[in-house]
N, C-alpha and C positions, 0 to 999 in steps of 0.2 A: 430411319423407319417412319413411314407415314402413319397418320392418326388411325386410318382404317386397319392397318396391320397391328398397331399397338392395341387397339380395342379388341381385335380378333384374338390376339395373344392373351390379353387380360381376361377376356371372356372364356377362353379355353382353360386358363389356369383356375378360374372360378368354378367352371363346370367340373374340372378334375378334382378340386378340393371338395366340392359338393358331393361328387360321387364317392369320394373317399370317406366322407362323413357318413353318407347313407350306408355304405358297406359296413362301416364300423358299427353304426347303430343297428343295422340288421343283424350283424353278428352278435350284438349284445342283447337283442330282444329275446324275451323268453319264448321257447318253443315247447313242443309237446313234452320232451323229456327234461327241459330246463337246462340242458347241457351247455348252451351257448353263453350262459351267464358267466362261465368261467373265463371268457375272454376279457372280462372287466375286472379291474382291481379296485376295490373300495378304498378311498383315501381319507374321507372325512364325513362325519355325520353331525348335522346340527338339528337339534330338536327344540322347537318353540311350543310350549304346552300351557294349557290352562290348569289352574289348581283343581283339586278334587272338591267334592260336595262340601257345602258349608252351611252355617246358619244364615238366615237372610241378613241383608244389610240394614233394613229398616222394617218395622212392623207395618202392616196395613191398617190405616185408620178405619174405624167403623166395623171391621170384621171381628168375630169372636176370636180372642187370642189363642194361638196354638201354643201348646206346651213344649218348650225346648229344654229338656232336662240336661243337666251337666253330664249325665252318664252317656249321652249321645256323642261325647267328645273323648271317650276312653281310647287309649292308645293300644292297638293290638301288638302283642309281643313281637311278631314277625316283622313289623315295620320299624322297629327301633334301630337307630343308626346314629352314632354320635357325629356331630359336625360343629364347626365354628364359623361365625359370620364376621366378615371384615368389610371395610369399604374398598373401593376400587384400587387403592394403593397399599392394601394390607394393614391399614390402621383399624381403629375400633369401629364397631358397627354404628352407623349413624342413628339418631333418634327417628322414630316412625310416627309422624303426626296422624297417619291413618289409624294406627292402633289406638292412639289416645282418643280418637273420635269414636271408634267402635265401642270402647269401654263405657261410653256414656249411655249405651243402649243395652239393657238387660231384659231378656224375654221372660215371660212366665215360664217357670221351671228352672231358671237360674243361669242359662247359657247367655253369653253376650253375642253381639252381632259380628258377622263376618268371620267366624272361626271354623277351621277345618274340623270335620266330624269323623267319627269312626268309619262311616261309609266312604267319606272322601279319602281317608287314609288307605282303605282297601282298594279303592279305584286306582290310586296312584301306585300302590304296590303292584297291582295287576298290569299297569302300563310298564312298569319297570321289568316285570317278568316277560312281557311281550318283546321289549327291547333286548332282553337277555337271549331269548330264543333267536331273534334275528341276527344279532351281532356278536354273540358269544358262542352259542351252540351250533347254529347253522353255518356261519361264515368264519368263525374263529378270528373275527376282526378285532374285538376287544378282549382284553385279559379277563379271566373269570373273577379276578380280585381287583377291586378298585386301586389303580395306580395313579397318584396325583398328576404325574407327568402326561398321562394320556387324556385326562379329562379336565375341562374348564367348566365351571358351574357359576351361573349368575342368576339372581332372582330379584324381583322387586322386594323392597324392604317392608314386606307385609307378612305377618306371622304365618297365615295359612299357606302362602307360597313357599316360605322356607320349610315348613313342615311337609308340604306336598313333595318338595324336592327330596327331603329325607326319606320319605316312603318310596318314592321312585327309585332312589339309589339302593335302598334295602332290597327291593325286588330285583333290580338289575344285577346287583353284586351279591345277593343272598347274605347280606350283612358282613361280607368279607372285604377288608381293606388293608392297605399298606400305608401307614402314616396317617396324618390328619386329613379329614375331609373339610375343605374350605369352600364356603359359598360366599361369593362376593356380591355386594349390593351397593346402591348409590343413594345419595341424598334424594329425598322426595322431589326437591325442586329441579333436579337435573336428570332424573331417571328416563331412560329411553325405552323401557319395556311396557309403557302404556302411553296413550296420548296425554301429553303433559301440559295441563292448563296453567300450572304454576310458573313456568318459564316461557310460555308462548301466549302472550296477551292477545295477539291477533286470533289465534285458534280459540281461546276462551270466549272472546266476543262473538266470533263467527258462530260457534257452537250454541251459545246462548240464544242468539237471534234465530238460528236455524231450528232449534228445538221449539222455540216459541211459535215459529211459523209452521213447524210440523204438526203441532197440536191444534193448529187452526185449519189444517187441510180438511176438506169436507168429510171424506170417509173416516179419517183418523179421529177427528173431533167428535163426530156422531157416535162412533163405536165407544169411545171413552166415556162420553156422556151417558150412554145407555147402561154401560157396565157399572158406573158409579151410582146411578139411580137404582139399579137392581140390587146393588150391595148395600144401599143405604148410606153411601158416603157423601158427606156434605160437598156440594158443588164447588165450594171455595177451597177445599182441602187440596194440598199439593200431591197429586197422584198422577203418574204417567204409566205407559205400558211397560217401561223398564222395571218399575217397582212391582207391578202386578205379576210380570213374568218371573221376576226374582223369587217372589214368595211361592208361586205355583211350583216352580222347579225344585226349590228347596224342600217344600213339604212333600212332594210326590216321591222324590228319591229316598226320603226317610220314612215313607209309608205313614205319614202323619195326615190327619184329616184336613183336607182343603175346604175352604168355603164352597159349598155346592154351587152357588151362583157363579163364582169365579171359575170353578172347574168346568162348568158347562160352556164357558167362553174361551177355553184354553187355546183352541186353534186360532181364534180371532186375536187373542192377546199376543201370541207368538208372531203371527203375521204382521200385526201392527207395530210390535217392538222392532222387528226387522225393517219394516218400512220407515220407521222413525230414525233408526240408525243409518240407513242408506241415505235418508234425507240429510242427516248431519254430514255425511261424507260427500254430499252434493253429487250423487250419482257418478262416482268415480272421478271427481275433480282432481286433477293432478296435484295442484298446490295443497289442497286440503289433505290429501293422502300423504303428501310429503311432510306436512306438519304433524300428522298423526303418527306415522311409522317410518318416515324418511331416514332418521338416524339409525333405526334398527336395521333397515334395508342396507344402509351403508356398512354397518357392522357385519352383517351376514355376507355381504360382498367382499369385504376386507378379509374375512376368515377364509373364504374360498381362494382368493388370490394368494394369500400366504401359504395355503396348503399346496397350491400349484407350484409356487416358487418360494419355498421356505428360506428365510434369511438367518435363521438361528436354530440351534438344536431343539429349543423349546417348541418352535413352530413345527418342526419336522416330527416331533414325538406326539403332538396333539392329534387325537383321533375322534374325540367326542366333545361337543359343546352343547351345554344344556341352558335353556333360558326359561325360567318360570315366569309366566306372564298372565294375561287375563283375556276374557272373552272379547272385549272391544279391540284388543291388540290383534288377536287372530282374525277377527272379521275384517279389519282394515288390510291386513296382509293378504288375505284370500281375495278380497275385492280387487286389490291392485294387481294380483297375479291372474285375475280372470277365472278363478276357480271357486268363488263363493256360491254355495248351493241354496242360499236364501233360508237357511235354517240356523237358529241360534247355536253357537258352539256349545256342546254339552260339557259338563264337568269332566276334567281330565282329557279334554280334546288335545290332539297333538298334530303338529305340522312338522314333517321331517324333510330336510334337504340332504340328499346323499350325493357326494362327489366321487365320480369314477374316472379311472384312466384305462383306455383300451390298451391291452398288452401288446398287440401287434402294431396298430397305427399310431399309438401314443397320444391319440386325441382324448380330450376331456369331455365328460358328460355330467349332467345334473339330473337327478330324479326327485320329483316332489311327491310326497304322499300326505294325505290328511285322514286322520283316524284310521290308518291302516290301508287306505285305498289310494292307488296311484292316480295322480291328477295330470291333466293336460294343460300346461301353462299357456296362456295366450302368447302368440308369437313363436311357439315351438311346434314343430311338425309331429312330434311324438312324445310319449311320456318320458322317454329317455332323451333329454334335450341337449344338443351340442352346447358346450359351455359358452361360446360366443353369443349364441342366440339367447341363452338364459341371462347372461350379463347385460345384454341389450335391454331386456325387459326390466331388470333391476335398475338400470341406469336412469330409467324414466322417473323413478320414485326415490332413488337413493339420494340423500343430501349429506354433505359434510357438515360438521358443527358450525362452520362459518356460514354456509348457505342456509342452514336452518335458522340461525340467528337473524340473518337478513330477511328471510320470509316472515319470521315472527314479529319483527319490528316495523314492518310496513303498516301504514295507518289506513284503516278502513274508513269509509265515509261515516259510519255510525259509531266508530270506536270511541271517539272523544266524549260523546254524551253518555256512553254506557259503561265506561271503564270503572 
């Protein structure tokens, strides 16, 4: 067979496969009566979410202190749900250096820094109820009672995230469970659910230099200087747009009085916080994104491939995987997928990956949503993305633990002087 014939045959096969995928996708796309969705069978749901509303991480210098009363942390009865925390191997919960750090900051009123509030608990319960409507009541995909074999739950080892997960589960399963609810977590030094500066020296050094450079960019530095002057903050005080935004969001969602000057600059603060974060991510730099969320992408990809071709009864039984993470995690994921809307992820924001198999063609598809809205992933032709196209996108940013270690141990030109 000549090369021309071979190419023609391969081209014909490719067109046939492409047509088959399009037909399957068209059959799966929602229409006026929503009937065609029945051609798809949901196989796996992965949810990466931000914790609910919390107290600020640090107080603002110079501003009149806002009162954060301990009563703002009361637990609503409907959100109660017993759980146990283990390490990744089922052993005891690791210590949390972040919690030790938060305990050093007590706000006026008695609450300490970084704690999930009653408002945050209610937000997470509401997210759980939304998941229940989608996956229990409307599709009968999940059991109405939590069954440990169906659900895998992982969180950063930070109390507000563990408690956010509790509230989500209470809403999703209406406080009904069979057996113990186990949330697994990892050592702070090796966690994959946030950009980890503890075990990636290169990322730590790059981020330090990028943040310093970001604060020196003409527009960013000018706006920050103006706001600090208007608020009466000493020019030498360590204040950036992340700290300003953190306090604005926390105060507003709890209906607490924000500094009037800061409130008048809210849009500027959010825009500059996003600008600064994107500057840290080097405008979609592949290696920087790999060091930020590459291992999480690897885990999401691994979960999908295991669902497509399960090698054990446990993999076959699993239907829902939950990851309790943070705003910077979600931002990096969304930037990599080409779906970031240039708005800071709100409390209780969620990114959901649904894996479907078409019942007739047996083809696989992935659907991404963010805060309840379907997203068009870059490299995908439609919201319902053929699996191979989606995995191609993930492969650009997914890194194995070995690849991650190699990336993190590369020496930057400025690393030796600033480590």
